N, C-alpha and C positions, 0 to 999 in steps of 0.2 A: 462340339466338333462341326466344322463346316462340311456340308454334304457336297459331293461332286455330282451334279445332275447329269445323268447319262442316258443316251439314246442308242438303242440297238437297231441296226439296219442289216437285214439278211433275208434273202428270198426263201430260205428253208425254215419252216416253222420249228422243226426239231432243233436246228442249230440255235434259233432265238431262245427257245425254252432252256436249252442246256447252258447257254451263256448267262441268261438271267439267274438261273439257279446258282451258278458259281458267284456271280456278282452280289447276290443277296447275302453271301457270307462275309462281305466287307462292310463294316459299319459306316464308312465314309462314302460309300457309293449308293446313290439314289437313282434307280432306273425310272425315268419319267415317261418312257414310251418305247414302242417297238414299231418298226416299219418293214414292209415286205419287199420294197423296191425303191429305186432312187427318186421317183416322182413323189412318192409319199414322204420320203425323207425331206425333200426340198420344201414341202408344204408344212411339215411338222416342226422343222428347226426354228423358223421365225416365231412360231406359237409357243413352243416349249423352251426355247432358249437354253439348250443344254450346254454344259461345260465340256462334255466329252461325247464323242460318237464312236461306237464300235461299228465299223463299216466293212461289209463284205465287198469284194472286188468284182467277182463275176456274178452279175445279175442281169436278167433279161431287160432289154430296152435301154437302160441307162446303167452303166457299170459304176463302181465306186469312184473311179478317177473322174468320171463325168460329174458326179455329185460334188467332189472337192473343187473342181474347176469353177463351178457355179457358186461356190461358197467363198471363194477367195475374197478377203477383205479384212478390215481392222477388227471386226467382231467375230472372226471365224472360230468355231469351237475347235478343241483339240481332237485329233483323229487317230484312232488305232485301227489299222486294217486287220481283218481276220479273214483268212482265205486258205483254201486247200492247195494252192499252187505257189511254190516258193520262187518261181521265175519273175514274180512281180516286185520282189523286194526293193531293188534299186529304184524302180519307178515310183514306188510308194514313198521313199524318202525324198525323191525329187519334188514331190508335191507337199513336202514339209509335214509328213505324218510323224506323230510322236513315237509310234512303234508299229511293228509288223509281226503278227503271231499267226502260226499255222494251225489249221484244223487237222485232226481233232485237237482241241485246246489242251495244253499242258498247264496244270495248276501253278507250277513254279514259274513258267514263262509269263503266265497271266499276272502273277504277283509282281514280277519285275516290270511289266508294262505299266501296271497301275502305279508303281512307285515312281516311274518316269513321269507319269501324268501328274502326280503330286508335286514332284520337284519342279516341273514346268509351270504348274499353276502357281506355286509359291514365287517363282521368279517373275511371273507375269504380274502378280499382285505387287511385288516389290517394285517392279518397273512403273506400274501405275501410281504407286505411292510416291515414288521419286518424281514422276512427271508432275503430280499435283503439288509437291513441295517446291519444285522449280518454278511453277506458275505463281505460287504465293510469293516466293523470293523476288521474282521478276516484277511483280506488282509493286513491291516495296522499293526495289532498287532502280526500276525503270529499264532494266536490261532484258533482252529477249531470253527465253528459256534455254535455247541452244548456246547462247553466249555465257549464260550462268553456268551451265553444265561444264563448258570448257574451262571456265575460271576455277570451278570447284575441283576439277580433275588436276589442274595445275597447282592446287593448294593455295589459290589466291582468295582471300576473304573479301567478298563484295562490299563496297562502300554504300551505306544506306542513303537513299535519296530523300531529302527532307522537302516538305511542301514549300511553294513560293508564297502561299497565302494561308492564313488561319481563319477558320470560320467561327464567328461569335454570334450566338443566338441571343436575341433580346425581344421579349414579348411577341414571339412568332416571326420576327424578322431575323434575317441572317446577314451579317456584315462581313465581308471578306477583307481582312486587313493584311496588306503586303508585309511579309516578314521583315523586309529591309527598313520599313518605316517604324518598327517597334524599337523604342529607345530603352525602356526598362519595364519591369513588372514587379509589383509588390503584392504580397498575399494578405488576405483578410479571411482567415478560416478556410472554407471551401470555395472562396471566390478569389479570382485574380483580377487586379486592376492593371490593365494593359495600357501603357502610355505610348501613343503612336501619333506622330504628325500633329502634335498639339492637342490631341483628344484623349480621353480616358474611356476605355471600353471595359465593361464588367463581364467576366466569363466565369461560369460555374464549373470549376474543375479544381484539381489539386496541383500544387507546384510540381510534384513528381510527374503527373500525367502531362502537364504542359511542357516540361523539360524534354519528355520523350518525343515531342513533335518538333523540337528546335535543334538545329545543328550546334553541337557542343563546341565546335571551333569558332562559332559566332556568338553564342549565348552562354554565359557562365554565372553561377551563383556568386554573389559577393557578400551575402548575408543569408541567414536561415530563411528569411522571408523576402529576399530581393534577388531578382535575376536581371542581368544587364546585357545589352547589346555592346560587345567590345568595340565595335566600329564607331559607336557613339561616344566613347570615352575621349575627352579632349585633354584632360590633365589628371594626374594622380598626385595628391598632396598628403604628406605624412601628417598623422594626428597623434594624440596622446596614447600611451600604453601599446604602442606598436600597431595601432590601427591606421587606416588610410581613408581619405575622402576622395571620391571620384567625381570630377566635374564633367558633366556631359555637354555635348555641343548645343543641346537645346536649352541649357541653363540649369538643369536639375543638378543637385548635389547629393550624392549618395554615400553612406558610410559602409566601408568594407571591413568586415570582422577579421580578426587575426587568423582565425581558423581557415579562412578562405584565401588568405594572401598567397600562401605557397602554391595553392591549386591553380591560380590564374596568372601568376607572375610570368610563367613561360610564354604566355600569349603576347607579352609586351616586350619581349627580347628582340 
């Protein structure tokens, strides 16, 4: 169970003790500290980093609203006001309090306030998870998170952005090969022979892993161990047993298996 770290801020020692006693009865509430005034609270909050603050409104020197005003920000804890005066209710919600409970504390109302805290915390976590997910998707697609969110809300599936170059490591050196220069690839176990601009580059990877880096509208398998750049195909020649040969612009001649014929024929229509 995730604990909700909670700070109690009240200038009355009896009120602090009474609230802590009640909160100790909830397994998911962890009281990390108590403060007797607003100044102490502002010093304790950055150090304790509570998820929730039970905050009295009427306190000498700095009232609860003053504390909240100085806490406004992205990492602001959730706030439940606890006070003996109900005339502050509207103002409490104006500063985005989670709830407002009156002293002396009623167990049922306290339970409701804590449930609102749990619900809010869950939504906050979901929002953070969604934000992180959108950042990952934007890294892949090249679109800003806000644009990604709009597309997802519209039910539009984003198009993956593929790299312009592929990095090939060789004895500590890294060669960046432009994708458009790759003519074809043939596999030799866990090594790929990448034929590009008249050169052969050896890359330690699997065919499946390499395919994931290449745009499928440009690169397609024509054999179990052969991947071809469709833009490099100059001619398709029929062969025996329903197979075909592909003549590439660079002069290479590749055999296309029957099992891949139907898969790629749509690209040549």
